[in-house]
C-alpha positions as CSV (number, residue, x, y, z in Angstrom):
1,M,79.0,-13.9,2.6
2,A,77.1,-17.1,2.6
3,S,77.8,-17.5,6.3
4,E,76.4,-14.0,7.1
5,S,73.1,-14.8,5.2
6,A,72.9,-18.1,7.0
7,A,73.4,-16.4,10.4
8,T,70.7,-13.7,9.7
9,A,68.3,-16.5,8.5
10,A,69.0,-18.3,11.7
11,Q,68.3,-15.2,13.8
12,A,65.0,-14.3,11.9
13,P,61.9,-15.5,13.7
14,V,60.0,-18.2,12.0
15,L,56.4,-17.3,11.2
16,R,54.0,-20.1,11.7
17,P,50.2,-20.2,11.0
18,P,48.1,-20.1,14.1
19,S,47.2,-23.5,15.5
20,K,43.7,-24.8,14.8
21,K,42.8,-24.9,18.5
22,K,43.8,-21.2,19.0
23,T,41.8,-20.1,15.9
24,E,38.9,-22.3,16.9
25,R,38.9,-20.7,20.3
26,V,39.1,-17.1,18.9
27,L,36.5,-17.4,16.1
28,G,34.2,-19.9,17.6
29,L,34.0,-21.9,14.3
30,P,34.3,-25.7,14.0
31,P,37.6,-26.9,12.5
32,D,36.1,-28.0,9.2
33,R,34.9,-24.4,8.5
34,L,38.2,-22.7,9.3
35,S,40.0,-21.3,6.3
36,A,41.7,-18.1,5.2
37,E,38.5,-16.7,3.7
38,H,36.7,-16.8,7.1
39,I,39.3,-14.9,8.9
40,W,38.6,-11.1,8.6
41,S,40.9,-8.4,9.8
42,R,39.8,-5.1,11.2
43,R,41.3,-3.4,8.2
44,D,39.1,-5.5,5.8
45,F,36.0,-4.7,7.8
46,F,36.6,-0.9,7.9
47,S,37.5,-0.9,4.2
48,L,34.3,-2.6,3.3
49,A,32.3,-0.3,5.6
50,G,33.9,2.8,4.0
51,W,33.1,1.6,0.5
52,G,29.6,0.8,1.6
53,M,29.1,4.4,2.9
54,I,30.5,5.9,-0.3
55,F,28.2,3.9,-2.5
56,G,25.2,4.5,-0.2
57,S,25.7,8.3,-0.3
58,L,26.1,8.2,-4.1
59,G,22.9,6.2,-4.4
60,V,21.0,8.6,-2.2
61,S,22.4,11.6,-4.1
62,G,21.3,9.9,-7.4
63,I,17.8,9.4,-6.1
64,A,17.6,13.0,-5.0
65,F,18.8,14.2,-8.4
66,L,16.2,12.1,-10.2
67,R,13.5,13.5,-7.8
68,F,14.7,17.0,-8.7
69,M,14.2,16.3,-12.4
70,F,10.4,15.7,-11.8
71,P,9.1,18.7,-9.9
72,R,6.0,18.6,-7.8
73,V,3.1,20.2,-9.5
74,L,-0.3,21.0,-8.0
75,F,-3.1,20.4,-10.5
76,E,-6.0,22.5,-9.5
77,P,-9.5,21.7,-10.7
78,D,-11.1,23.9,-13.3
79,P,-12.7,26.9,-11.6
80,T,-15.7,26.9,-14.0
81,F,-18.6,24.4,-13.9
82,R,-22.1,24.0,-15.3
83,A,-25.0,24.1,-13.0
84,G,-27.9,23.0,-15.2
85,S,-30.8,25.1,-16.6
86,P,-32.1,28.3,-15.0
87,K,-35.6,26.6,-14.9
88,E,-34.3,24.2,-12.2
89,Y,-34.1,27.1,-9.7
90,P,-37.6,28.5,-8.9
91,P,-37.9,32.0,-7.5
92,G,-37.0,32.4,-3.8
93,T,-35.1,29.1,-3.5
94,V,-31.7,28.3,-2.2
95,S,-30.1,25.3,-3.9
96,E,-27.6,23.3,-1.9
97,K,-26.9,21.0,-4.8
98,Y,-23.2,22.1,-5.3
99,I,-22.2,22.7,-1.6
100,A,-20.3,19.4,-1.3
101,S,-18.5,19.5,-4.6
102,Q,-18.0,23.3,-5.3
103,R,-19.0,25.1,-2.0
104,V,-21.5,27.2,-3.9
105,W,-25.2,28.0,-3.3
106,I,-27.3,29.0,-6.2
107,I,-30.0,31.4,-5.1
108,H,-33.0,32.8,-7.0
109,M,-33.2,36.4,-5.8
110,P,-35.7,39.0,-7.2
111,E,-32.9,40.5,-9.5
112,G,-32.0,37.0,-10.8
113,L,-29.8,34.0,-10.0
114,I,-26.7,34.5,-7.9
115,A,-23.8,32.1,-7.1
116,L,-23.0,32.7,-3.5
117,S,-19.7,31.4,-2.0
118,A,-20.2,28.9,0.8
119,I,-16.9,30.0,2.5
120,C,-17.3,32.0,5.7
121,T,-15.4,35.3,5.5
122,H,-14.3,34.9,9.1
123,L,-12.2,31.7,9.1
124,G,-13.3,29.8,6.0
125,C,-15.8,27.3,7.5
126,T,-18.9,26.3,5.5
127,P,-22.1,28.0,6.8
128,R,-25.4,26.1,6.8
129,W,-28.6,27.2,5.2
130,L,-31.4,27.4,7.8
131,A,-34.6,27.4,5.7
132,T,-36.9,28.0,8.7
133,E,-35.0,31.2,9.7
134,Q,-34.1,32.2,6.1
135,K,-30.4,32.8,7.0
136,F,-27.0,31.2,6.7
137,K,-25.4,30.3,10.0
138,C,-21.7,29.4,10.4
139,P,-21.3,26.5,12.9
140,C,-17.7,27.4,13.8
141,H,-18.1,30.8,15.5
142,G,-21.7,31.8,14.9
143,S,-21.5,34.2,12.1
144,G,-24.9,34.9,10.4
145,F,-25.6,35.9,6.9
146,T,-28.9,37.0,5.2
147,K,-30.2,35.2,2.1
148,D,-28.3,37.5,-0.2
149,G,-25.0,36.9,1.7
150,T,-24.9,40.1,3.9
151,N,-23.3,39.5,7.3
152,F,-25.5,40.7,10.3
153,E,-24.2,38.8,13.3
154,G,-21.0,37.2,14.7
155,P,-17.4,37.8,14.0
156,A,-17.5,37.7,10.1
157,P,-16.0,41.0,9.0
158,R,-17.7,41.2,5.6
159,P,-20.5,39.7,3.5
160,L,-20.0,36.4,1.6
161,E,-18.5,36.6,-1.9
162,R,-20.4,36.0,-5.1
163,W,-19.0,34.1,-8.0
164,R,-19.4,35.1,-11.7
165,I,-22.5,33.6,-13.1
166,G,-23.7,33.5,-16.7
167,L,-25.1,31.4,-19.5
168,A,-23.1,29.0,-21.6
169,E,-23.7,28.5,-25.4
170,D,-25.9,25.5,-24.7
171,G,-28.2,27.5,-22.3
172,Q,-26.9,26.1,-19.1
173,I,-25.7,28.1,-16.1
174,L,-22.0,28.6,-16.1
175,I,-20.3,29.6,-12.8
176,D,-16.7,30.8,-12.8
177,K,-15.0,30.7,-9.4
178,S,-11.9,32.5,-10.6
179,K,-13.8,35.9,-10.5
180,S,-15.5,37.0,-7.3
181,Y,-17.6,40.0,-6.5
182,H,-17.4,41.8,-3.1
183,A,-20.3,43.8,-1.5
184,E,-17.9,46.1,0.4
185,R,-16.4,47.2,-2.9
186,G,-19.9,47.9,-4.5
187,E,-19.5,45.0,-7.0
188,W,-22.7,43.2,-6.3
189,G,-24.6,45.2,-8.9
190,Q,-22.0,44.7,-11.7
191,P,-22.9,42.5,-14.7
192,G,-21.7,38.9,-14.0
193,S,-22.5,39.1,-10.3
194,F,-26.0,38.0,-11.0
195,L,-27.9,36.3,-13.9
196,P,-31.2,38.0,-14.9
197,V,-33.9,35.4,-15.6
């Protein structure tokens, strides 16, 4: 029995660590930096890469879940604003004071003050007030509107809209852009489409 185990031990190949010169040649490392911790196998590399991908996907999923918990909300400005005292708008004038901030003209017509939308009914450009010609002219496609907002030239299919206009408790003009009045529906004569002064 002892002779059999001695014979098999004699026949088994002896495993020796690779020589320093061979390892140095393969890894390209100086002999003083060669150790077992510097020698990586393919299995170690792919195991590490696999765990890296798993943790990376978990991290991205966690970030996506946190982003889902805080939905995107569009905060729109208040559609109402105060436009000063009615005395600031003399008869026959077109005020461009609120064009840049609100896209609204305040016009003193014979029936009273109107808040005319400065959004062209063709494609939404902002028309310009031409005081010498007493008309609004859209620079995009040439639509023309009279002083009260009626379309008379160009591709605009309908007149400009009017916004609700009234007086606040403190006597200032209050314009509400959440309510519009359309000429083609016959709404320009309704209360709220103009402010008698």
